[in-house]
C-alpha positions in Angstrom: 77.0 51.8 16.3 73.8 51.5 14.4 72.2 48.4 14.5 70.4 46.9 11.1 67.3 44.1 11.5 68.7 40.9 10.5 67.1 39.4 7.7 64.5 36.5 7.8 66.5 33.1 6.9 64.9 31.3 4.1 64.1 28.5 6.5 61.9 30.7 8.8 59.9 32.0 5.7 59.4 28.4 4.7 58.0 27.4 7.8 55.7 30.5 7.7 54.1 30.0 4.4 52.3 26.4 5.2 51.2 27.9 8.2 49.1 30.7 6.2 48.2 28.1 3.7 47.1 26.2 6.1 44.8 29.0 7.9 43.8 30.3 4.6 42.2 26.7 4.0 40.7 26.6 7.4 38.6 30.0 6.9 37.6 29.2 3.4 36.4 25.6 4.2 34.6 27.5 7.5 33.0 29.8 4.9 32.0 27.4 2.7 30.0 25.2 5.5 28.6 28.6 6.7 27.2 29.5 3.1 25.7 26.0 2.8 24.1 26.3 6.4 22.4 29.6 5.5 21.3 28.5 2.5 19.7 25.5 4.1 18.2 27.6 6.7 16.6 30.1 4.3 15.7 27.5 1.3 14.3 25.2 3.5 10.8 26.6 3.3 10.8 26.5 -0.6 12.2 22.7 -0.5 9.2 21.8 1.5 6.8 23.0 -0.8 6.3 20.4 -4.3 3.1 20.1 -6.5 2.2 17.8 -9.0 0.6 18.6 -12.3 -3.0 18.6 -12.1 -5.0 15.7 -13.9 -8.1 13.9 -13.8 -8.7 11.7 -10.7 -11.2 9.2 -8.8 -11.4 11.3 -5.9 -10.2 14.5 -3.9 -8.7 13.3 -0.9 -8.6 16.4 1.9 -6.1 15.4 4.3 -6.7 15.9 8.1 -6.1 19.6 9.6 -6.0 23.1 8.5 -9.5 23.5 8.3 -10.9 25.1 6.5 -8.1 26.0 3.9 -7.6 22.3 2.7 -11.6 21.8 2.1 -11.8 25.1 0.3 -9.3 24.0 -2.2 -10.7 20.4 -2.5 -14.1 22.2 -3.2 -12.6 24.2 -6.0 -10.9 21.4 -7.8 -14.0 19.3 -7.4 -15.9 22.5 -9.3 -13.2 22.4 -11.8 -14.5 18.5 -12.8 -10.7 17.2 -11.8 -13.1 14.4 -9.8 -16.3 13.2 -9.2 -15.9 12.6 -5.4 -14.3 14.1 -2.3 -13.0 11.9 0.5 -12.8 12.8 4.0 -10.5 11.1 6.5 -11.1 11.4 10.6 -9.8 10.7 13.8 -11.2 8.5 16.7 -9.7 11.3 19.6 -10.7 13.3 21.0 -14.4 11.8 20.5 -13.8 8.9 22.3 -12.4 10.4 25.5 -15.3 13.1 25.3 -17.9 10.7 24.6 -16.5 8.6 28.0 -17.5 11.7 29.8 -20.8 12.5 28.1 -19.5 15.3 25.7 -20.5 15.4 22.5 -17.7 16.1 19.9 -18.4 16.4 16.3 -15.1 15.7 14.2 -13.1 17.6 12.0 -14.7 15.6 9.1 -18.0 17.0 10.0 -17.2 20.5 9.6 -15.4 20.1 6.4 -17.9 18.3 5.0 -20.2 21.5 5.9 -17.8 23.7 3.9 -17.6 21.6 1.1 -21.6 21.6 0.7 -21.3 25.3 1.2 -18.8 25.6 -1.7 -21.3 23.4 -4.1 -20.1 20.1 -3.6 -23.1 17.7 -3.3 -23.4 16.0 -0.2 -23.4 12.8 -2.1 -20.2 13.1 -3.4 -18.7 13.3 0.1 -17.3 10.0 1.5 -15.6 9.6 5.0 -13.1 6.9 4.6 -12.6 4.1 7.5 -10.9 3.2 9.6 -10.0 6.3 11.8 -6.2 7.6 11.5 -3.9 9.0 13.8 -1.3 10.8 11.9 -0.4 11.4 8.1 1.2 7.8 7.2 -2.0 6.2 8.6 -4.4 8.4 6.0 -1.8 7.5 3.2 -2.5 4.0 4.0 -6.4 4.5 4.3 -6.5 6.2 1.2 -4.3 4.3 -0.9 -6.7 1.2 0.2 -9.7 3.1 -0.7 -8.3 3.7 -4.0 -7.7 0.1 -4.7 -11.3 -0.2 -5.0 -11.5 2.2 -8.1 -11.3 1.6 -11.8 -9.1 4.9 -11.9 -6.6 4.4 -9.5 -5.5 8.2 -9.1 -6.4 10.3 -6.3 -5.6 14.2 -5.7 -4.3 14.8 -2.4 -4.9 18.6 -0.9 -2.7 19.4 2.2 -0.7 22.6 3.3 2.0 24.1 1.5 4.9 22.9 4.0 3.0 19.4 4.3 3.4 18.6 0.7 7.0 17.3 0.4 6.4 14.7 3.6 2.8 13.5 2.4 4.6 12.7 -1.2 7.4 10.9 0.5 4.9 9.0 2.7 2.7 8.0 -0.3 5.4 6.7 -2.0 6.7 4.7 0.9 3.3 3.0 1.9 0.9 3.4 -1.1 0.3 0.9 -3.8 2.7 0.8 -6.4 -0.3 0.7 -8.6 -1.9 3.6 -7.2 -1.0 7.5 -8.1 -1.1 10.5 -6.3 -1.4 14.4 -7.1 0.1 16.2 -4.5 -1.5 20.0 -4.4 -1.4 22.2 -1.8 -4.1 24.8 -0.3 -3.8 28.2 -2.5 -5.6 30.1 0.3 -2.6 28.7 3.0 -1.0 31.8 4.6 2.3 29.9 4.7 5.2 32.2 3.5 8.1 29.7 2.1 10.8 32.3 1.4 10.6 34.3 4.9 9.2 31.4 7.0 11.7 32.4 10.0 9.3 35.8 10.3 6.3 33.8 11.8 5.9 31.6 15.0 3.2 29.6 13.2 5.5 29.4 9.7 8.7 28.2 11.9 6.9 25.6 13.9 5.6 24.3 10.6 9.0 24.0 9.1 10.6 22.2 12.3 7.7 19.8 12.3 8.3 19.0 8.6 11.7 18.7 9.0 11.5 16.1 11.8 8.8 14.3 10.1 10.8 13.8 6.8 13.7 12.5 8.7 11.4 10.2 10.5 10.4 8.8 7.2 14.1 8.8 5.7 14.6 6.8 9.1 11.8 4.3 8.2 9.1 5.7 10.6 10.5 4.6 14.1 8.3 7.4 15.5 4.8 6.9 15.4 1.8 8.6 16.7 2.7 12.0 15.3 0.8 14.7 12.8 
């Protein structure tokens, strides 16, 4: 006698349907978060790069690091007439440690000044700010205090492309409310915001800046970082 398959009971069909819906919902949520993660990964380089519109300022401040591209950008802005002075910051290390060993060390600000002079900035227009700085947060405080002495309390901050967002964030946290910063990146900076993962240098920049921004959001619990 031929056997025919039994039809599924209505109760079994109703139990399978919710299971399929739950699986579909799980897959949809997983795909959504994967898309978010991929978007964040590929877009973080562009997110880090911000710039303000140029305008007249009391000074152009060259932030420490990435010599000579930051100094070259500052010289270009000086020649274009955006400010009558260029400010440099400086660190005490490793100069102090080397001095104790009888080794002469010329700080980065010395070479940045030479770059500026080579590019047409008069020596009289170049000023090294005091006191020495350790990190970017220190730079924002030192530049802000110097700017408070100026009649026009506006400064152009020149830094590297991936550093711009953190600089803007730290300025808003640490600078005087009366002082205004115009954040600009060095046009010769080779950082590639669209393909930052292709270069170890760019990847390290992204990791450092993301961690620095997280530290700033948390209220700067970590200190002495660049």
